[in-house]
C-alpha positions in Angstrom: -16.7 -31.2 -28.0 -18.3 -28.5 -26.0 -18.0 -24.9 -26.5 -15.4 -22.5 -24.9 -15.8 -19.6 -22.5 -12.9 -16.9 -22.0 -13.5 -14.7 -18.9 -11.3 -11.3 -18.1 -12.2 -9.6 -15.2 -10.8 -7.4 -12.5 -10.2 -3.9 -11.7 -7.8 -2.7 -14.2 -10.1 -1.5 -16.7 -7.1 -0.9 -19.2 -5.7 -4.3 -19.3 -9.1 -5.8 -19.2 -10.1 -4.4 -22.5 -6.6 -4.8 -24.0 -6.8 -8.7 -23.3 -10.3 -9.0 -24.4 -9.3 -7.1 -27.7 -6.5 -9.3 -28.2 -8.6 -12.7 -27.7 -11.2 -11.2 -30.3 -8.6 -10.9 -32.7 -7.2 -14.2 -31.9 -10.6 -15.7 -32.4 -12.0 -13.5 -35.2 -8.8 -12.3 -37.1 -7.6 -9.0 -37.9 -11.1 -7.8 -38.9 -13.4 -9.0 -36.4 -16.2 -6.6 -37.6 -16.2 -8.7 -41.0 -16.4 -11.8 -39.1 -19.9 -13.1 -39.7 -19.5 -15.4 -36.5 -19.1 -12.8 -34.1 -21.9 -11.2 -32.1 -21.3 -8.3 -29.9 -23.3 -7.6 -27.0 -22.5 -4.1 -25.1 -22.2 -4.7 -21.5 -21.6 -1.1 -20.8 -24.8 0.0 -22.5 -26.5 3.2 -21.4 -29.9 2.1 -22.3 -30.0 -1.5 -21.2 -29.9 -2.7 -17.5 -28.0 -5.6 -16.3 -30.9 -8.3 -16.6 -31.6 -7.3 -19.9 -28.1 -7.6 -21.0 -27.8 -10.9 -19.3 -31.0 -12.1 -20.8 -29.4 -11.5 -24.1 -26.5 -13.5 -23.3 -28.3 -16.5 -22.2 -30.6 -16.6 -25.2 -27.3 -15.9 -27.5 -25.5 -18.8 -25.9 -28.5 -21.5 -25.6 -28.9 -20.7 -29.6 -26.8 -22.8 -32.3 -25.0 -21.0 -34.7 -27.1 -20.2 -37.9 -25.5 -19.9 -41.5 -22.0 -19.9 -39.7 -20.0 -23.2 -38.7 -19.4 -21.4 -35.3 -20.7 -18.9 -33.1 -18.3 -16.3 -31.0 -20.3 -14.4 -28.4 -18.5 -11.1 -26.8 -20.2 -10.0 -23.7 -18.2 -6.4 -24.0 -16.9 -4.2 -21.1 -19.8 -5.4 -18.6 -19.9 -3.2 -15.8 -23.2 -3.8 -14.2 -22.4 -6.5 -11.7 -23.8 -5.2 -8.4 -27.0 -4.0 -10.4 -26.8 -7.9 -11.4 -26.5 -9.1 -8.0 -29.3 -6.8 -6.7 -32.0 -8.5 -9.2 -35.3 -9.5 -7.1 -35.3 -13.3 -6.7 -38.3 -13.7 -4.3 -38.0 -16.1 -0.9 -38.7 -19.3 -0.1 -40.5 -21.5 -2.4 -40.9 -19.2 -5.0 -37.1 -18.0 -5.0 -35.4 -18.3 -8.4 -31.9 -17.8 -9.7 -30.3 -14.6 -10.9 -29.1 -14.1 -14.4 -25.7 -14.4 -13.4 -26.4 -17.6 -11.6 -28.2 -19.1 -14.6 -24.9 -17.9 -16.6 -22.6 -19.7 -14.5 -24.9 -22.8 -14.8 -24.7 -23.1 -18.7 -21.1 -22.4 -18.4 -20.7 -25.1 -15.9 -22.8 -27.4 -17.7 -20.8 -26.9 -20.9 -22.1 -24.9 -23.9 -23.1 -26.3 -27.0 -20.4 -26.9 -29.8 -19.3 -24.5 -32.0 -20.2 -21.8 -29.3 -17.3 -19.8 -28.0 -17.9 -17.1 -25.4 -15.6 -13.9 -24.5 -16.8 -12.3 -21.3 -14.9 -9.2 -19.9 -16.0 -6.8 -17.5 -14.9 -4.7 -14.1 -16.7 -4.2 -10.9 -16.8 -8.2 -9.5 -16.1 -8.7 -6.1 -14.0 -11.7 -5.5 -16.1 -12.6 -2.4 -18.9 -13.2 -4.9 -19.8 -16.9 -6.0 -19.7 -15.6 -9.7 -16.0 -15.2 -9.3 -15.6 -18.7 -7.5 -17.4 -20.3 -10.7 -15.2 -18.0 -13.0 -12.1 -19.2 -11.2 -13.1 -23.0 -11.3 -13.5 -22.5 -14.7 -9.6 -21.4 -14.9 -8.3 -24.3 -13.1 -10.2 -27.0 -15.4 -9.6 -24.9 -18.7 -6.0 -23.4 -18.8 -5.9 -19.6 -20.3 -9.9 -19.5 -20.0 -9.9 -16.9 -16.7 -7.7 -14.1 -16.3 -7.7 -11.5 -13.5 -6.3 -7.9 -13.8 -5.6 -5.9 -10.6 -5.2 -2.3 -10.7 -1.3 -1.1 -10.0 -1.4 0.0 -6.0 0.5 3.2 -5.7 1.5 2.2 -2.3 3.1 -1.2 -3.3 6.8 -1.3 -3.0 7.1 -2.1 -6.9 4.8 0.4 -7.9 7.0 2.1 -10.1 8.5 -0.9 -11.5 5.0 -2.1 -12.6 4.0 1.1 -14.3 7.5 1.2 -16.2 6.7 -2.3 -17.3 3.3 -1.4 -18.6 4.9 1.7 -20.3 7.1 -0.6 -22.2 4.3 -3.1 -23.3 2.4 0.3 -24.7 5.4 1.7 -26.4 6.0 -1.7 -27.9 2.5 -1.7 -29.4 3.1 1.7 -30.9 6.3 0.5 -32.2 8.7 2.7 -30.4 10.9 2.4 -27.2 11.5 4.7 -24.1 14.8 5.6 -22.3 14.8 5.1 -18.7 14.2 8.5 -17.7 11.2 8.6 -20.0 9.6 5.8 -18.4 10.4 6.5 -15.0 8.9 10.2 -15.8 5.5 8.8 -16.9 5.5 6.3 -14.0 5.5 8.8 -11.5 3.8 11.6 -13.1 0.7 9.4 -14.4 0.4 8.1 -10.7 -0.3 4.7 -12.2 -3.4 5.8 -14.3 -2.9 3.2 -17.3 -5.5 5.0 -19.4 -3.6 8.3 -19.0 -0.3 6.3 -19.4 -1.5 4.8 -22.7 -2.7 8.0 -24.0 0.7 9.9 -23.2 2.3 7.2 -25.0 0.2 7.5 -27.9 0.7 11.0 -28.1 4.5 10.7 -27.5 4.4 8.1 -30.7 2.8 10.5 -33.0 5.4 13.2 -31.6 8.7 11.3 -32.8 7.0 10.3 -35.8 6.0 6.6 -34.8 9.8 5.1 -34.7 12.6 5.6 -32.5 12.9 6.2 -28.6 11.1 8.6 -26.8 13.3 10.8 -24.4 12.8 12.6 -21.0 12.9 15.9 -23.1 10.1 14.4 -25.3 7.8 13.7 -22.4 8.4 17.6 -21.0 7.2 18.9 -24.5 4.3 16.6 -25.3 2.8 15.2 -21.8 -0.3 16.5 -20.4 0.5 19.1 -17.6 -1.5 17.4 -14.6 -1.3 18.6 -11.2 0.5 15.5 -10.4 2.8 15.6 -13.2 3.6 19.7 -12.1 4.2 18.9 -8.5 6.7 15.8 -9.3 8.6 17.8 -11.7 9.0 20.5 -9.3 10.3 18.2 -6.4 12.3 16.6 -9.1 14.2 19.7 -10.4 15.1 20.8 -6.7 16.5 17.3 -6.2 18.5 17.8 -9.3 19.4 21.6 -7.8 18.2 22.7 -11.5 17.0 26.3 -10.5 15.6 27.3 -14.0 13.5 24.5 -14.4 12.0 24.8 -10.8 11.3 28.4 -11.4 9.5 27.8 -14.9 7.1 25.4 -13.6 5.7 27.6 -10.6 3.3 29.5 -12.4 1.7 26.2 -14.1 1.7 24.4 -10.6 0.0 27.3 -9.2 -2.6 27.5 -12.0 -3.2 24.0 -12.0 -3.7 23.9 -8.1 -6.2 27.0 -8.3 -8.2 25.2 -10.7 -8.2 21.8 -9.4 -9.0 22.7 -5.7 -11.4 25.0 -3.7 -8.6 25.1 -0.6 -6.8 28.3 -0.2 -3.9 26.1 0.7 -3.7 24.2 -2.3 0.1 24.8 -2.7 0.8 22.8 0.4 0.6 19.5 -1.9 4.1 21.0 -3.5 5.5 21.3 -0.4 4.4 17.7 0.9 5.8 16.3 -2.3 9.1 18.1 -1.8 9.5 17.3 1.6 8.7 13.7 0.8 11.3 13.6 -1.8 13.9 15.2 0.1 13.2 12.8 3.2 13.6 10.1 0.8 16.9 11.4 -0.3 18.3 11.7 3.0 17.1 8.1 4.0 19.0 7.1 0.8 22.3 9.0 2.1 22.0 7.3 5.4 21.9 3.9 3.6 24.5 4.8 1.2 27.1 5.2 4.4 25.7 2.1 5.9 26.4 -0.3 2.9 29.5 1.9 1.2 27.9 3.3 -1.9 30.7 5.1 -3.8 29.6 8.8 -4.1 29.9 8.3 -8.2 28.4 5.0 -8.2 27.0 4.2 -12.0 23.9 2.1 -12.8 25.7 -1.1 -13.0 26.9 -0.8 -9.7 23.2 -0.5 -8.4 22.0 -3.3 -10.4 24.9 -5.7 -9.2 24.1 -4.5 -5.6 20.5 -4.8 -5.6 20.8 -8.5 -7.1 23.2 -9.2 -4.6 21.7 -7.7 -1.6 18.3 -9.6 -2.6 20.1 -12.8 -2.8 21.5 -12.3 0.6 17.8 -11.8 1.8 18.2 -8.2 2.7 15.0 -6.7 3.4 16.0 -3.1 3.4 13.0 -1.3 1.3 15.9 0.4 -0.8 16.6 -2.9 -2.4 13.2 -3.3 -3.6 13.3 -0.5 -5.9 14.2 -0.5 -9.7 18.0 -0.4 -9.8 18.0 2.4 -12.2 15.7 4.5 -10.4 17.7 3.9 -7.2 20.7 4.9 -9.1 19.2 8.3 -10.0 17.8 8.8 -6.5 21.6 8.3 -5.5 22.9 10.7 -7.9 20.3 13.6 -6.7 21.2 12.6 -3.0 25.0 12.7 -3.8 24.5 16.7 -4.9 23.8 17.4 -1.2 26.1 17.6 1.8 24.9 16.0 4.9 24.6 19.1 6.6 22.5 20.7 4.0 19.3 18.6 4.8 18.7 20.4 8.0 18.7 23.5 6.3 16.3 22.4 3.5 13.8 21.1 6.0 14.1 24.3 7.8 13.2 26.0 4.8 10.2 23.8 4.2 8.9 24.5 7.4 9.5 28.0 7.1 7.3 28.0 3.7 4.7 25.8 5.0 4.1 28.3 8.0 4.1 31.2 5.4 1.5 29.2 3.4 -0.7 28.2 6.5 -0.8 31.6 7.9 -1.0 33.3 4.8 2.2 35.4 5.8 3.3 35.1 2.0 2.3 35.4 -1.6 2.5 31.6 -2.6 4.4 32.5 -5.7 7.3 34.3 -3.9 7.1 31.6 -1.0 7.9 28.9 -3.7 10.3 31.1 -5.5 12.4 31.5 -2.0 12.2 28.0 -1.4 13.8 27.2 -4.9 16.7 29.8 -4.2 17.2 28.6 -0.7 17.5 24.7 -2.0 18.8 25.2 -5.4 22.3 26.6 -5.3 25.4 25.1 -4.0 27.1 21.6 -4.3 27.6 18.9 -2.1 31.3 18.8 -0.2 
């Protein structure tokens, strides 16, 4: 029986590393470093180039196990595909194969019995022949080839995908997340899965490693990135939470000043807020069209989304996570229809003041909060 190859590639560095680590634990047991059959080749080495790393892989794959019944080879986190593809190979009769082509040939021919290879990495263009070789192996040997793509922030199901990953990371830490906390992390991390994973580790430590993480826990612990502060500000305005919006302004201005050389970095806050209210206004229109009750709860939206999808309704609102749709509707219902015109006038005035330098940024944002925050929908 020939050896086996497990290939884990893609653009999602976090998912790739998690899958590779899980595969090594599956092959080597709970303490891989103590398994004498395991040989690790650092694919992300700072001291070796792509040719040297792949030469080491080829030599190890073609050498039978010594003093152990099997050999498990892990090319760990290879990130030098472009260097490997640029390897000089000559021309005409003197042309030779690249190291990646040699690796592919060995896989296609079949590795010697007792040898298992785990190859994980990022940076491979799927138009390259090496990808086609890996994908072909996956078709002939189930569970031997996996490709992980990053979550696209522009995708319709972006938030749902990040929430799903947040749940997986939380489960690995032995904790749970409330819906509000998951939604907060999904939007405030912007789909950066490494940041998401680190935030959940911090939250697990904060709540003592057991229990359920709340939105308040996130506010207390999570890193105040520019994205998270801007998102929280627009969300606070959408919730008509004047106090919270006001307390966020100093941190927002400091974060934007440190992260941008632009004198109008505060425009990012206005853009985020305008987009949030555009979504709420559009949802109010959709609510009138589909007859959403003003006090509709989560169960209503779970049932409605499922029903509309079954009917083949392609309205973008029904591609949203039902709980996210409920929370947005909850915010939209805080505003009377006629208030939206005043809100967009206030945003236009604030934007003009920022661009022309007619107003001090902090005062402009504070005035915006006091214009949008008070009052209730009729």
